[in-house]
C-alpha positions as CSV (number, residue, x, y, z in Angstrom):
1,X,0.0,0.0,0.0
2,X,1.4,3.4,-1.0
3,X,1.3,6.2,1.5
4,X,1.9,9.9,0.9
5,X,3.3,12.2,3.5
6,X,0.4,13.2,5.8
7,X,2.4,15.7,7.7
8,X,0.9,19.0,6.8
9,X,3.2,21.5,8.5
10,X,5.4,21.1,11.5
11,X,7.4,24.1,12.8
12,X,10.1,22.9,15.2
13,X,12.5,25.7,14.9
14,X,11.4,29.3,14.9
15,X,12.4,29.8,11.3
16,X,12.2,26.2,9.9
17,X,8.9,24.7,8.7
18,X,8.7,21.0,7.7
19,X,6.2,20.0,5.0
20,X,5.4,17.1,2.7
21,X,6.9,17.4,-0.7
22,X,4.0,18.6,-2.9
23,X,4.9,19.8,-6.4
24,X,7.1,18.9,-9.3
25,X,8.9,22.2,-8.8
26,X,9.7,21.3,-5.1
27,X,10.9,17.9,-6.3
28,X,13.3,19.6,-8.7
29,X,14.6,21.9,-5.9
30,X,15.1,19.0,-3.5
31,X,17.0,16.9,-6.1
32,X,19.2,20.0,-6.8
33,X,20.0,20.5,-3.1
34,X,20.8,16.8,-2.7
35,X,23.2,16.9,-5.7
36,X,24.9,19.9,-4.1
37,X,25.1,18.2,-0.7
38,X,26.7,14.9,-1.8
39,X,29.7,13.9,-3.9
40,X,29.1,13.0,-7.5
41,X,28.9,9.3,-7.0
42,X,26.4,9.6,-4.2
43,X,24.3,12.4,-5.8
44,X,23.3,10.4,-8.9
45,X,21.2,8.2,-6.6
46,X,19.2,11.0,-5.0
47,X,15.5,10.5,-5.8
48,X,12.3,11.5,-4.1
49,X,9.7,9.0,-2.8
50,X,6.1,9.5,-1.7
51,X,7.7,9.7,1.8
52,X,9.6,12.9,1.3
53,X,9.6,15.9,3.7
54,X,11.1,19.3,2.9
55,X,12.5,22.0,5.3
56,X,11.6,25.6,4.4
57,X,13.2,28.7,5.8
58,X,11.4,31.9,5.0
59,X,9.4,30.1,2.4
60,X,12.5,28.7,0.5
61,X,13.3,25.0,0.5
62,X,16.6,24.5,2.3
63,X,16.7,20.7,2.9
64,X,14.9,17.4,2.8
65,X,14.6,13.9,4.2
66,X,13.7,11.1,1.8
67,X,12.3,8.0,3.4
68,X,11.1,4.5,2.3
69,X,9.0,1.9,4.0
70,X,9.9,-1.8,4.1
71,X,6.6,-3.7,4.5
72,X,7.4,-6.6,6.7
73,X,4.0,-8.1,6.5
74,X,4.7,-9.4,3.0
75,X,7.5,-11.7,4.3
76,X,5.2,-13.4,6.8
77,X,7.0,-12.0,9.9
78,X,3.8,-10.2,10.9
79,X,5.7,-7.4,12.6
80,X,5.6,-3.7,12.1
81,X,7.2,-1.9,9.1
82,X,10.8,-0.8,8.9
83,X,11.2,2.9,8.1
84,X,14.3,3.8,6.1
85,X,15.7,7.3,6.2
86,X,17.5,7.1,2.8
87,X,18.7,10.7,2.5
88,X,19.0,13.7,4.8
89,X,20.5,16.9,3.5
90,X,20.4,20.6,3.8
91,X,21.7,23.4,1.5
92,X,25.1,24.9,2.3
93,X,23.5,28.3,3.0
94,X,21.2,26.9,5.7
95,X,23.7,25.0,7.8
96,X,23.4,25.8,11.4
97,X,19.7,26.8,11.3
98,X,18.4,23.6,12.7
99,X,16.9,22.3,9.5
100,X,18.6,18.9,9.8
101,X,17.5,18.4,13.4
102,X,13.9,19.4,12.5
103,X,13.9,17.0,9.5
104,X,15.0,14.0,11.6
105,X,12.4,14.7,14.4
106,X,9.7,15.0,11.7
107,X,10.9,11.9,9.9
108,X,10.7,9.8,13.0
109,X,7.2,11.1,13.9
110,X,6.1,10.4,10.3
111,X,7.5,6.9,10.2
112,X,6.1,6.1,13.6
113,X,2.7,7.2,12.3
114,X,3.0,4.6,9.5
115,X,3.5,1.8,12.1
116,X,7.2,1.6,11.7
117,X,8.6,-0.1,14.8
118,X,12.1,0.0,13.5
119,X,13.8,3.0,11.8
120,X,17.2,2.7,10.2
121,X,19.6,4.9,8.3
122,X,23.2,4.5,7.1
123,X,25.8,7.2,7.7
124,X,29.2,7.4,6.1
125,X,31.9,7.4,8.8
126,X,33.2,10.9,7.8
127,X,29.8,12.5,8.1
128,X,30.0,13.6,11.7
129,X,27.2,16.2,11.6
130,X,24.7,13.6,10.5
131,X,26.1,11.2,13.1
132,X,25.5,13.8,15.8
133,X,22.0,14.6,14.7
134,X,20.9,11.0,14.6
135,X,22.6,10.2,17.9
136,X,21.0,13.1,19.6
137,X,17.6,11.7,18.4
138,X,18.1,8.3,19.9
139,X,19.7,6.4,17.0
140,X,22.5,4.0,17.9
141,X,25.3,2.3,16.0
142,X,24.4,-1.3,15.2
143,X,26.2,-4.2,13.7
144,X,25.0,-6.2,10.7
145,X,24.7,-9.2,13.0
146,X,22.4,-7.4,15.4
147,X,20.2,-6.1,12.5
148,X,20.0,-9.6,11.1
149,X,19.0,-11.0,14.5
150,X,16.4,-8.3,15.0
151,X,14.8,-8.4,11.5
152,X,15.3,-12.0,10.5
153,X,17.0,-13.3,7.3
154,X,14.4,-12.3,4.7
155,X,13.8,-8.8,6.0
156,X,17.6,-8.2,6.6
157,X,18.4,-8.9,2.9
158,X,15.4,-6.9,1.7
159,X,16.7,-4.0,3.8
160,X,20.2,-4.5,2.5
161,X,19.0,-4.4,-1.1
162,X,16.8,-1.4,-0.5
163,X,19.6,0.6,1.1
164,X,21.9,-0.2,-1.8
165,X,24.9,0.3,0.5
166,X,26.7,-2.5,-1.2
167,X,27.3,-0.1,-4.1
168,X,29.5,2.0,-1.8
169,X,33.1,1.6,-2.8
170,X,35.5,1.3,0.1
171,X,32.8,0.4,2.7
C-alpha cells in the first residue's frame, strides 16, 4: 500500500517549517539541493519518494529527508514496518539553522505514524554532523549481526538491497 506524507506542516525551529513534498517544482529543488550536498557518485542516486519531507526557511526549500517503507507483512513476519531514512541533507546556505534536526524529528514522527517499529539509516563514517543529529535523536550504532537477528533473514536482505549500501566503494 502506498502512503503519501500526511504531515501538513510542522514548525520545530522558529524559522524552519517541515512540510510534505507537494509539487514537481519542489521535487526539482530537492534533487538539486541533494546533488549539491553529496559527492558526484552519491548524488546520482538522490531521488524522491512518496515519503519525502522538505524543510523551508522563510518560504524557501533548504533541505529534505527522503524515506522509504519496508513492509514486513509481505514476508510473513507479521511485525511492524521498517522505516528507512534514505537521504537527509540541507543546503550549504542553511547550515546551522536547525533544519537537519527538524527534519530528523519530523521523519521519526512520520515513520512512527505509519506503524514503523524499526527506523534505520546508514551514515558514512566521515559525516560527523549527520552522526551527531541521529545520535541526539536516539539512534544507535548497530552491527550487521544485530540487525540480522532483529529483522530476520528475509527482511535483513530486503533492507540491505533497499539501502543499496553494497554499491558504496570502500565500505
